[in-house]
PDBQT receptor file of N, H, CA, C and O in Angstrom, charges set to zero:
ATOM      1  N   MET A   1      96.975 107.370 122.265  1.00  0.00    +0.000 N 
ATOM      2  CA  MET A   1      97.050 106.094 121.659  1.00  0.00    +0.000 C 
ATOM      3  C   MET A   1      97.134 106.209 120.149  1.00  0.00    +0.000 C 
ATOM      4  O   MET A   1      96.398 107.003 119.563  1.00  0.00    +0.000 OA
ATOM      5  N   PRO A   2      97.998 105.452 119.500  1.00  0.00    +0.000 N 
ATOM      6  CA  PRO A   2      98.050 105.497 118.046  1.00  0.00    +0.000 C 
ATOM      7  C   PRO A   2      96.848 104.776 117.421  1.00  0.00    +0.000 C 
ATOM      8  O   PRO A   2      96.279 103.856 118.009  1.00  0.00    +0.000 OA
ATOM      9  N   THR A   3      96.479 105.225 116.207  1.00  0.00    +0.000 N 
ATOM     10  H   THR A   3      96.941 105.972 115.729  1.00  0.00    +0.000 HD
ATOM     11  CA  THR A   3      95.449 104.538 115.488  1.00  0.00    +0.000 C 
ATOM     12  C   THR A   3      96.127 103.535 114.541  1.00  0.00    +0.000 C 
ATOM     13  O   THR A   3      97.031 103.895 113.787  1.00  0.00    +0.000 OA
ATOM     14  N   VAL A   4      95.680 102.283 114.591  1.00  0.00    +0.000 N 
ATOM     15  H   VAL A   4      94.946 101.991 115.204  1.00  0.00    +0.000 HD
ATOM     16  CA  VAL A   4      96.258 101.224 113.782  1.00  0.00    +0.000 C 
ATOM     17  C   VAL A   4      95.211 100.728 112.804  1.00  0.00    +0.000 C 
ATOM     18  O   VAL A   4      94.093 100.388 113.192  1.00  0.00    +0.000 OA
ATOM     19  N   LYS A   5      95.586 100.690 111.518  1.00  0.00    +0.000 N 
ATOM     20  H   LYS A   5      96.494 100.966 111.203  1.00  0.00    +0.000 HD
ATOM     21  CA  LYS A   5      94.710 100.163 110.476  1.00  0.00    +0.000 C 
ATOM     22  C   LYS A   5      95.459  99.061 109.750  1.00  0.00    +0.000 C 
ATOM     23  O   LYS A   5      96.668  99.140 109.531  1.00  0.00    +0.000 OA
ATOM     24  N   ILE A   6      94.716  98.041 109.388  1.00  0.00    +0.000 N 
ATOM     25  H   ILE A   6      93.734  97.977 109.567  1.00  0.00    +0.000 HD
ATOM     26  CA  ILE A   6      95.284  96.978 108.536  1.00  0.00    +0.000 C 
ATOM     27  C   ILE A   6      94.474  96.993 107.253  1.00  0.00    +0.000 C 
ATOM     28  O   ILE A   6      93.272  96.728 107.248  1.00  0.00    +0.000 OA
ATOM     29  N   LEU A   7      95.155  97.308 106.176  1.00  0.00    +0.000 N 
ATOM     30  H   LEU A   7      96.131  97.524 106.180  1.00  0.00    +0.000 HD
ATOM     31  CA  LEU A   7      94.542  97.373 104.864  1.00  0.00    +0.000 C 
ATOM     32  C   LEU A   7      94.969  96.189 104.058  1.00  0.00    +0.000 C 
ATOM     33  O   LEU A   7      96.165  96.015 103.827  1.00  0.00    +0.000 OA
ATOM     34  N   SER A   8      94.044  95.355 103.611  1.00  0.00    +0.000 N 
ATOM     35  H   SER A   8      93.072  95.497 103.799  1.00  0.00    +0.000 HD
ATOM     36  CA  SER A   8      94.348  94.238 102.765  1.00  0.00    +0.000 C 
ATOM     37  C   SER A   8      94.138  94.717 101.342  1.00  0.00    +0.000 C 
ATOM     38  O   SER A   8      92.997  94.817 100.892  1.00  0.00    +0.000 OA
ATOM     39  N   ASN A   9      95.207  95.015 100.623  1.00  0.00    +0.000 N 
ATOM     40  H   ASN A   9      96.135  94.933 100.989  1.00  0.00    +0.000 HD
ATOM     41  CA  ASN A   9      95.092  95.444  99.248  1.00  0.00    +0.000 C 
ATOM     42  C   ASN A   9      94.551  94.367  98.354  1.00  0.00    +0.000 C 
ATOM     43  O   ASN A   9      94.834  93.186  98.551  1.00  0.00    +0.000 OA
ATOM     44  N   GLU A  10      93.758  94.770  97.350  1.00  0.00    +0.000 N 
ATOM     45  H   GLU A  10      93.529  95.730  97.189  1.00  0.00    +0.000 HD
ATOM     46  CA  GLU A  10      93.260  93.806  96.386  1.00  0.00    +0.000 C 
ATOM     47  C   GLU A  10      94.448  93.139  95.700  1.00  0.00    +0.000 C 
ATOM     48  O   GLU A  10      95.306  93.820  95.138  1.00  0.00    +0.000 OA
ATOM     49  N   ASN A  11      94.498  91.834  95.744  1.00  0.00    +0.000 N 
ATOM     50  H   ASN A  11      93.801  91.281  96.200  1.00  0.00    +0.000 HD
ATOM     51  CA  ASN A  11      95.559  91.026  95.118  1.00  0.00    +0.000 C 
ATOM     52  C   ASN A  11      96.970  91.344  95.643  1.00  0.00    +0.000 C 
ATOM     53  O   ASN A  11      97.963  91.076  94.965  1.00  0.00    +0.000 OA
ATOM     54  N   GLY A  12      97.049  91.919  96.859  1.00  0.00    +0.000 N 
ATOM     55  H   GLY A  12      96.243  92.136  97.409  1.00  0.00    +0.000 HD
ATOM     56  CA  GLY A  12      98.356  92.285  97.393  1.00  0.00    +0.000 C 
ATOM     57  C   GLY A  12      98.462  92.026  98.862  1.00  0.00    +0.000 C 
ATOM     58  O   GLY A  12      97.665  91.277  99.427  1.00  0.00    +0.000 OA
ATOM     59  N   PRO A  13      99.472  92.656  99.515  1.00  0.00    +0.000 N 
ATOM     60  CA  PRO A  13      99.750  92.392 100.923  1.00  0.00    +0.000 C 
ATOM     61  C   PRO A  13      98.835  93.068 101.895  1.00  0.00    +0.000 C 
ATOM     62  O   PRO A  13      98.026  93.914 101.515  1.00  0.00    +0.000 OA
ATOM     63  N   ASN A  14      98.957  92.697 103.167  1.00  0.00    +0.000 N 
ATOM     64  H   ASN A  14      99.615  92.010 103.475  1.00  0.00    +0.000 HD
ATOM     65  CA  ASN A  14      98.333  93.441 104.275  1.00  0.00    +0.000 C 
ATOM     66  C   ASN A  14      99.257  94.578 104.619  1.00  0.00    +0.000 C 
ATOM     67  O   ASN A  14     100.421  94.342 104.941  1.00  0.00    +0.000 OA
ATOM     68  N   LEU A  15      98.791  95.779 104.563  1.00  0.00    +0.000 N 
ATOM     69  H   LEU A  15      97.845  95.970 104.301  1.00  0.00    +0.000 HD
ATOM     70  CA  LEU A  15      99.559  96.936 104.957  1.00  0.00    +0.000 C 
ATOM     71  C   LEU A  15      99.174  97.325 106.357  1.00  0.00    +0.000 C 
ATOM     72  O   LEU A  15      98.007  97.620 106.614  1.00  0.00    +0.000 OA
ATOM     73  N   VAL A  16     100.136  97.334 107.286  1.00  0.00    +0.000 N 
ATOM     74  H   VAL A  16     101.084  97.093 107.077  1.00  0.00    +0.000 HD
ATOM     75  CA  VAL A  16      99.898  97.766 108.668  1.00  0.00    +0.000 C 
ATOM     76  C   VAL A  16     100.224  99.241 108.715  1.00  0.00    +0.000 C 
ATOM     77  O   VAL A  16     101.353  99.648 108.443  1.00  0.00    +0.000 OA
ATOM     78  N   MET A  17      99.216 100.049 109.065  1.00  0.00    +0.000 N 
ATOM     79  H   MET A  17      98.299  99.718 109.285  1.00  0.00    +0.000 HD
ATOM     80  CA  MET A  17      99.362 101.489 109.106  1.00  0.00    +0.000 C 
ATOM     81  C   MET A  17      99.208 102.001 110.529  1.00  0.00    +0.000 C 
ATOM     82  O   MET A  17      98.239 101.666 111.211  1.00  0.00    +0.000 OA
ATOM     83  N   VAL A  18     100.149 102.801 110.975  1.00  0.00    +0.000 N 
ATOM     84  H   VAL A  18     100.936 103.072 110.421  1.00  0.00    +0.000 HD
ATOM     85  CA  VAL A  18     100.089 103.428 112.294  1.00  0.00    +0.000 C 
ATOM     86  C   VAL A  18     100.005 104.903 112.119  1.00  0.00    +0.000 C 
ATOM     87  O   VAL A  18     100.897 105.503 111.519  1.00  0.00    +0.000 OA
ATOM     88  N   ASP A  19      98.953 105.520 112.625  1.00  0.00    +0.000 N 
ATOM     89  H   ASP A  19      98.229 105.033 113.112  1.00  0.00    +0.000 HD
ATOM     90  CA  ASP A  19      98.711 106.951 112.484  1.00  0.00    +0.000 C 
ATOM     91  C   ASP A  19      98.833 107.406 111.037  1.00  0.00    +0.000 C 
ATOM     92  O   ASP A  19      99.413 108.456 110.759  1.00  0.00    +0.000 OA
ATOM     93  N   GLY A  20      98.280 106.610 110.104  1.00  0.00    +0.000 N 
ATOM     94  H   GLY A  20      97.809 105.758 110.330  1.00  0.00    +0.000 HD
ATOM     95  CA  GLY A  20      98.221 107.033 108.695  1.00  0.00    +0.000 C 
ATOM     96  C   GLY A  20      99.464 106.733 107.887  1.00  0.00    +0.000 C 
ATOM     97  O   GLY A  20      99.489 107.017 106.690  1.00  0.00    +0.000 OA
ATOM     98  N   LYS A  21     100.476 106.181 108.481  1.00  0.00    +0.000 N 
ATOM     99  H   LYS A  21     100.455 105.950 109.454  1.00  0.00    +0.000 HD
ATOM    100  CA  LYS A  21     101.722 105.875 107.767  1.00  0.00    +0.000 C 
ATOM    101  C   LYS A  21     101.935 104.357 107.723  1.00  0.00    +0.000 C 
ATOM    102  O   LYS A  21     101.706 103.657 108.709  1.00  0.00    +0.000 OA
ATOM    103  N   VAL A  22     102.385 103.856 106.540  1.00  0.00    +0.000 N 
ATOM    104  H   VAL A  22     102.571 104.425 105.738  1.00  0.00    +0.000 HD
ATOM    105  CA  VAL A  22     102.637 102.427 106.420  1.00  0.00    +0.000 C 
ATOM    106  C   VAL A  22     103.805 102.055 107.295  1.00  0.00    +0.000 C 
ATOM    107  O   VAL A  22     104.897 102.609 107.170  1.00  0.00    +0.000 OA
ATOM    108  N   SER A  23     103.564 101.102 108.192  1.00  0.00    +0.000 N 
ATOM    109  H   SER A  23     102.677 100.652 108.294  1.00  0.00    +0.000 HD
ATOM    110  CA  SER A  23     104.596 100.595 109.081  1.00  0.00    +0.000 C 
ATOM    111  C   SER A  23     105.309  99.398 108.511  1.00  0.00    +0.000 C 
ATOM    112  O   SER A  23     106.533  99.288 108.578  1.00  0.00    +0.000 OA
ATOM    113  N   THR A  24     104.498  98.471 107.928  1.00  0.00    +0.000 N 
ATOM    114  H   THR A  24     103.504  98.561 107.873  1.00  0.00    +0.000 HD
ATOM    115  CA  THR A  24     105.070  97.268 107.288  1.00  0.00    +0.000 C 
ATOM    116  C   THR A  24     104.061  96.657 106.357  1.00  0.00    +0.000 C 
ATOM    117  O   THR A  24     102.873  96.964 106.452  1.00  0.00    +0.000 OA
ATOM    118  N   ALA A  25     104.501  95.796 105.454  1.00  0.00    +0.000 N 
ATOM    119  H   ALA A  25     105.466  95.548 105.377  1.00  0.00    +0.000 HD
ATOM    120  CA  ALA A  25     103.645  95.047 104.557  1.00  0.00    +0.000 C 
ATOM    121  C   ALA A  25     103.830  93.571 104.871  1.00  0.00    +0.000 C 
ATOM    122  O   ALA A  25     104.950  93.061 104.883  1.00  0.00    +0.000 OA
ATOM    123  N   LEU A  26     102.718  92.893 105.126  1.00  0.00    +0.000 N 
ATOM    124  H   LEU A  26     101.808  93.307 105.117  1.00  0.00    +0.000 HD
ATOM    125  CA  LEU A  26     102.757  91.481 105.497  1.00  0.00    +0.000 C 
ATOM    126  C   LEU A  26     102.182  90.620 104.383  1.00  0.00    +0.000 C 
ATOM    127  O   LEU A  26     101.185  90.984 103.758  1.00  0.00    +0.000 OA
ATOM    128  N   CYS A  27     102.805  89.488 104.139  1.00  0.00    +0.000 N 
ATOM    129  H   CYS A  27     103.615  89.192 104.647  1.00  0.00    +0.000 HD
ATOM    130  CA  CYS A  27     102.460  88.564 103.077  1.00  0.00    +0.000 C 
ATOM    131  C   CYS A  27     101.060  87.978 103.304  1.00  0.00    +0.000 C 
ATOM    132  O   CYS A  27     100.711  87.568 104.411  1.00  0.00    +0.000 OA
ATOM    133  N   ARG A  28     100.272  87.954 102.220  1.00  0.00    +0.000 N 
ATOM    134  H   ARG A  28     100.556  88.287 101.321  1.00  0.00    +0.000 HD
ATOM    135  CA  ARG A  28      98.965  87.274 102.199  1.00  0.00    +0.000 C 
ATOM    136  C   ARG A  28      98.963  86.052 101.316  1.00  0.00    +0.000 C 
ATOM    137  O   ARG A  28      98.146  85.149 101.495  1.00  0.00    +0.000 OA
ATOM    138  N   CYS A  29      99.871  86.018 100.365  1.00  0.00    +0.000 N 
ATOM    139  H   CYS A  29     100.535  86.751 100.220  1.00  0.00    +0.000 HD
ATOM    140  CA  CYS A  29      99.834  84.981  99.361  1.00  0.00    +0.000 C 
ATOM    141  C   CYS A  29     100.504  83.691  99.767  1.00  0.00    +0.000 C 
ATOM    142  O   CYS A  29     100.192  82.629  99.228  1.00  0.00    +0.000 OA
ATOM    143  N   GLY A  30     101.429  83.770 100.719  1.00  0.00    +0.000 N 
ATOM    144  H   GLY A  30     101.683  84.632 101.157  1.00  0.00    +0.000 HD
ATOM    145  CA  GLY A  30     102.107  82.557 101.179  1.00  0.00    +0.000 C 
ATOM    146  C   GLY A  30     103.340  82.230 100.373  1.00  0.00    +0.000 C 
ATOM    147  O   GLY A  30     103.987  81.219 100.647  1.00  0.00    +0.000 OA
ATOM    148  N   HIS A  31     103.702  83.050  99.377  1.00  0.00    +0.000 N 
ATOM    149  H   HIS A  31     103.177  83.871  99.155  1.00  0.00    +0.000 HD
ATOM    150  CA  HIS A  31     104.849  82.759  98.505  1.00  0.00    +0.000 C 
ATOM    151  C   HIS A  31     106.095  83.545  98.825  1.00  0.00    +0.000 C 
ATOM    152  O   HIS A  31     107.133  83.316  98.204  1.00  0.00    +0.000 OA
ATOM    153  N   SER A  32     106.034  84.471  99.780  1.00  0.00    +0.000 N 
ATOM    154  H   SER A  32     105.191  84.657 100.284  1.00  0.00    +0.000 HD
ATOM    155  CA  SER A  32     107.173  85.329 100.116  1.00  0.00    +0.000 C 
ATOM    156  C   SER A  32     108.322  84.468 100.650  1.00  0.00    +0.000 C 
ATOM    157  O   SER A  32     108.100  83.514 101.395  1.00  0.00    +0.000 OA
ATOM    158  N   LYS A  33     109.540  84.815 100.262  1.00  0.00    +0.000 N 
ATOM    159  H   LYS A  33     109.720  85.590  99.656  1.00  0.00    +0.000 HD
ATOM    160  CA  LYS A  33     110.712  84.161 100.788  1.00  0.00    +0.000 C 
ATOM    161  C   LYS A  33     111.208  84.886 102.038  1.00  0.00    +0.000 C 
ATOM    162  O   LYS A  33     112.223  84.509 102.624  1.00  0.00    +0.000 OA
ATOM    163  N   ASN A  34     110.489  85.920 102.434  1.00  0.00    +0.000 N 
ATOM    164  H   ASN A  34     109.664  86.226 101.958  1.00  0.00    +0.000 HD
ATOM    165  CA  ASN A  34     110.885  86.716 103.623  1.00  0.00    +0.000 C 
ATOM    166  C   ASN A  34     109.687  86.803 104.600  1.00  0.00    +0.000 C 
ATOM    167  O   ASN A  34     109.444  87.861 105.179  1.00  0.00    +0.000 OA
ATOM    168  N   LYS A  35     108.944  85.697 104.781  1.00  0.00    +0.000 N 
ATOM    169  H   LYS A  35     109.142  84.837 104.311  1.00  0.00    +0.000 HD
ATOM    170  CA  LYS A  35     107.791  85.702 105.668  1.00  0.00    +0.000 C 
ATOM    171  C   LYS A  35     108.153  86.098 107.058  1.00  0.00    +0.000 C 
ATOM    172  O   LYS A  35     109.200  85.695 107.564  1.00  0.00    +0.000 OA
ATOM    173  N   PRO A  36     107.307  86.887 107.703  1.00  0.00    +0.000 N 
ATOM    174  CA  PRO A  36     105.957  87.223 107.354  1.00  0.00    +0.000 C 
ATOM    175  C   PRO A  36     105.812  88.447 106.472  1.00  0.00    +0.000 C 
ATOM    176  O   PRO A  36     104.697  88.899 106.215  1.00  0.00    +0.000 OA
ATOM    177  N   PHE A  37     106.929  88.986 106.008  1.00  0.00    +0.000 N 
ATOM    178  H   PHE A  37     107.835  88.618 106.217  1.00  0.00    +0.000 HD
ATOM    179  CA  PHE A  37     106.915  90.228 105.248  1.00  0.00    +0.000 C 
ATOM    180  C   PHE A  37     106.716  89.967 103.771  1.00  0.00    +0.000 C 
ATOM    181  O   PHE A  37     107.117  88.925 103.253  1.00  0.00    +0.000 OA
ATOM    182  N   CYS A  38     106.089  90.926 103.090  1.00  0.00    +0.000 N 
ATOM    183  H   CYS A  38     105.763  91.773 103.510  1.00  0.00    +0.000 HD
ATOM    184  CA  CYS A  38     105.855  90.842 101.663  1.00  0.00    +0.000 C 
ATOM    185  C   CYS A  38     107.128  91.122 100.894  1.00  0.00    +0.000 C 
ATOM    186  O   CYS A  38     107.839  92.080 101.196  1.00  0.00    +0.000 OA
ATOM    187  N   ASP A  39     107.426  90.285  99.889  1.00  0.00    +0.000 N 
ATOM    188  H   ASP A  39     106.848  89.507  99.643  1.00  0.00    +0.000 HD
ATOM    189  CA  ASP A  39     108.588  90.578  99.037  1.00  0.00    +0.000 C 
ATOM    190  C   ASP A  39     108.180  90.796  97.570  1.00  0.00    +0.000 C 
ATOM    191  O   ASP A  39     109.026  90.878  96.680  1.00  0.00    +0.000 OA
ATOM    192  N   GLY A  40     106.828  90.891  97.341  1.00  0.00    +0.000 N 
ATOM    193  H   GLY A  40     106.140  90.825  98.064  1.00  0.00    +0.000 HD
ATOM    194  CA  GLY A  40     106.294  91.092  95.985  1.00  0.00    +0.000 C 
ATOM    195  C   GLY A  40     106.002  89.815  95.223  1.00  0.00    +0.000 C 
ATOM    196  O   GLY A  40     105.617  89.865  94.055  1.00  0.00    +0.000 OA
ATOM    197  N   SER A  41     106.180  88.669  95.869  1.00  0.00    +0.000 N 
ATOM    198  H   SER A  41     106.493  88.629  96.818  1.00  0.00    +0.000 HD
ATOM    199  CA  SER A  41     105.945  87.406  95.219  1.00  0.00    +0.000 C 
ATOM    200  C   SER A  41     104.513  87.200  94.760  1.00  0.00    +0.000 C 
ATOM    201  O   SER A  41     104.258  86.364  93.893  1.00  0.00    +0.000 OA
ATOM    202  N   HIS A  42     103.567  87.953  95.329  1.00  0.00    +0.000 N 
ATOM    203  H   HIS A  42     103.774  88.633  96.033  1.00  0.00    +0.000 HD
ATOM    204  CA  HIS A  42     102.153  87.845  94.926  1.00  0.00    +0.000 C 
ATOM    205  C   HIS A  42     101.959  88.136  93.453  1.00  0.00    +0.000 C 
ATOM    206  O   HIS A  42     101.035  87.608  92.836  1.00  0.00    +0.000 OA
ATOM    207  N   ARG A  43     102.821  88.972  92.875  1.00  0.00    +0.000 N 
ATOM    208  H   ARG A  43     103.573  89.402  93.376  1.00  0.00    +0.000 HD
ATOM    209  CA  ARG A  43     102.702  89.332  91.454  1.00  0.00    +0.000 C 
ATOM    210  C   ARG A  43     102.972  88.152  90.536  1.00  0.00    +0.000 C 
ATOM    211  O   ARG A  43     102.240  87.911  89.576  1.00  0.00    +0.000 OA
ATOM    212  N   THR A  44     104.031  87.424  90.846  1.00  0.00    +0.000 N 
ATOM    213  H   THR A  44     104.625  87.620  91.626  1.00  0.00    +0.000 HD
ATOM    214  CA  THR A  44     104.390  86.289  89.950  1.00  0.00    +0.000 C 
ATOM    215  C   THR A  44     103.542  85.056  90.302  1.00  0.00    +0.000 C 
ATOM    216  O   THR A  44     103.389  84.174  89.457  1.00  0.00    +0.000 OA
ATOM    217  N   ALA A  45     102.995  84.968  91.504  1.00  0.00    +0.000 N 
ATOM    218  H   ALA A  45     103.120  85.684  92.190  1.00  0.00    +0.000 HD
ATOM    219  CA  ALA A  45     102.146  83.860  91.907  1.00  0.00    +0.000 C 
ATOM    220  C   ALA A  45     100.697  84.059  91.448  1.00  0.00    +0.000 C 
ATOM    221  O   ALA A  45      99.856  83.177  91.620  1.00  0.00    +0.000 OA
ATOM    222  N   GLU A  46     100.420  85.225  90.866  1.00  0.00    +0.000 N 
ATOM    223  H   GLU A  46     101.103  85.941  90.727  1.00  0.00    +0.000 HD
ATOM    224  CA  GLU A  46      99.062  85.562  90.381  1.00  0.00    +0.000 C 
ATOM    225  C   GLU A  46      98.038  85.414  91.499  1.00  0.00    +0.000 C 
ATOM    226  O   GLU A  46      96.946  84.886  91.289  1.00  0.00    +0.000 OA
ATOM    227  N   PHE A  47      98.413  85.897  92.721  1.00  0.00    +0.000 N 
ATOM    228  H   PHE A  47      99.300  86.325  92.891  1.00  0.00    +0.000 HD
ATOM    229  CA  PHE A  47      97.544  85.853  93.886  1.00  0.00    +0.000 C 
ATOM    230  C   PHE A  47      96.304  86.719  93.649  1.00  0.00    +0.000 C 
ATOM    231  O   PHE A  47      96.414  87.820  93.109  1.00  0.00    +0.000 OA
ATOM    232  N   ARG A  48      95.156  86.244  94.036  1.00  0.00    +0.000 N 
ATOM    233  H   ARG A  48      95.066  85.350  94.475  1.00  0.00    +0.000 HD
ATOM    234  CA  ARG A  48      93.911  86.986  93.912  1.00  0.00    +0.000 C 
ATOM    235  C   ARG A  48      93.166  86.959  95.227  1.00  0.00    +0.000 C 
ATOM    236  O   ARG A  48      92.931  85.887  95.786  1.00  0.00    +0.000 OA
ATOM    237  N   ALA A  49      92.785  88.141  95.739  1.00  0.00    +0.000 N 
ATOM    238  H   ALA A  49      92.976  89.012  95.285  1.00  0.00    +0.000 HD
ATOM    239  CA  ALA A  49      92.028  88.231  96.978  1.00  0.00    +0.000 C 
ATOM    240  C   ALA A  49      91.371  89.622  97.016  1.00  0.00    +0.000 C 
ATOM    241  O   ALA A  49      91.891  90.579  96.441  1.00  0.00    +0.000 OA
ATOM    242  N   ALA A  50      90.255  89.714  97.683  1.00  0.00    +0.000 N 
ATOM    243  H   ALA A  50      89.833  88.936  98.149  1.00  0.00    +0.000 HD
ATOM    244  CA  ALA A  50      89.507  90.972  97.784  1.00  0.00    +0.000 C 
ATOM    245  C   ALA A  50      90.171  91.933  98.748  1.00  0.00    +0.000 C 
ATOM    246  O   ALA A  50      90.971  91.550  99.601  1.00  0.00    +0.000 OA
ATOM    247  N   LYS A  51      89.804  93.215  98.578  1.00  0.00    +0.000 N 
ATOM    248  H   LYS A  51      89.154  93.526  97.885  1.00  0.00    +0.000 HD
ATOM    249  CA  LYS A  51      90.272  94.295  99.400  1.00  0.00    +0.000 C 
ATOM    250  C   LYS A  51      89.493  94.242 100.716  1.00  0.00    +0.000 C 
ATOM    251  O   LYS A  51      88.314  93.886 100.709  1.00  0.00    +0.000 OA
ATOM    252  N   ALA A  52      90.122  94.587 101.845  1.00  0.00    +0.000 N 
ATOM    253  H   ALA A  52      91.079  94.876 101.851  1.00  0.00    +0.000 HD
ATOM    254  CA  ALA A  52      89.444  94.642 103.134  1.00  0.00    +0.000 C 
ATOM    255  C   ALA A  52      90.191  95.635 104.050  1.00  0.00    +0.000 C 
ATOM    256  O   ALA A  52      91.350  95.966 103.797  1.00  0.00    +0.000 OA
ATOM    257  N   GLU A  53      89.523  96.097 105.100  1.00  0.00    +0.000 N 
ATOM    258  H   GLU A  53      88.582  95.829 105.305  1.00  0.00    +0.000 HD
ATOM    259  CA  GLU A  53      90.110  97.090 106.008  1.00  0.00    +0.000 C 
ATOM    260  C   GLU A  53      89.659  96.783 107.437  1.00  0.00    +0.000 C 
ATOM    261  O   GLU A  53      88.494  96.462 107.674  1.00  0.00    +0.000 OA
ATOM    262  N   VAL A  54      90.596  96.885 108.388  1.00  0.00    +0.000 N 
ATOM    263  H   VAL A  54      91.542  97.146 108.196  1.00  0.00    +0.000 HD
ATOM    264  CA  VAL A  54      90.303  96.730 109.821  1.00  0.00    +0.000 C 
ATOM    265  C   VAL A  54      90.914  97.890 110.516  1.00  0.00    +0.000 C 
ATOM    266  O   VAL A  54      92.079  98.201 110.272  1.00  0.00    +0.000 OA
ATOM    267  N   THR A  55      90.178  98.557 111.384  1.00  0.00    +0.000 N 
ATOM    268  H   THR A  55      89.231  98.304 111.583  1.00  0.00    +0.000 HD
ATOM    269  CA  THR A  55      90.710  99.671 112.185  1.00  0.00    +0.000 C 
ATOM    270  C   THR A  55      90.647  99.216 113.664  1.00  0.00    +0.000 C 
ATOM    271  O   THR A  55      89.631  98.710 114.140  1.00  0.00    +0.000 OA
ATOM    272  N   ILE A  56      91.758  99.418 114.348  1.00  0.00    +0.000 N 
ATOM    273  H   ILE A  56      92.584  99.829 113.962  1.00  0.00    +0.000 HD
ATOM    274  CA  ILE A  56      91.879  99.089 115.781  1.00  0.00    +0.000 C 
ATOM    275  C   ILE A  56      91.903 100.394 116.560  1.00  0.00    +0.000 C 
ATOM    276  O   ILE A  56      92.814 101.203 116.383  1.00  0.00    +0.000 OA
ATOM    277  N   VAL A  57      90.922 100.606 117.413  1.00  0.00    +0.000 N 
ATOM    278  H   VAL A  57      90.183  99.949 117.557  1.00  0.00    +0.000 HD
ATOM    279  CA  VAL A  57      90.789 101.793 118.238  1.00  0.00    +0.000 C 
ATOM    280  C   VAL A  57      90.611 101.381 119.680  1.00  0.00    +0.000 C 
ATOM    281  O   VAL A  57      89.761 100.550 119.999  1.00  0.00    +0.000 OA
ATOM    282  N   GLU A  58      91.405 101.959 120.540  1.00  0.00    +0.000 N 
ATOM    283  H   GLU A  58      92.096 102.634 120.280  1.00  0.00    +0.000 HD
ATOM    284  CA  GLU A  58      91.254 101.662 121.962  1.00  0.00    +0.000 C 
ATOM    285  C   GLU A  58      90.827 102.908 122.722  1.00  0.00    +0.000 C 
ATOM    286  O   GLU A  58      90.647 102.857 123.939  1.00  0.00    +0.000 OA
TER     287      GLU A  58
């Protein structure tokens, strides 16, 4: 089974990591024009949020 981690970067996107490699970046700020994926809009929107981490193990 692969190990899946979701890292919420401080002031940035949710990074979905599978076996230690970034699989995709998901928007947290709500300003992306390519939802649900991050397009970097959080920088110009001055998005602020704390860092967090979730690990999924089966």
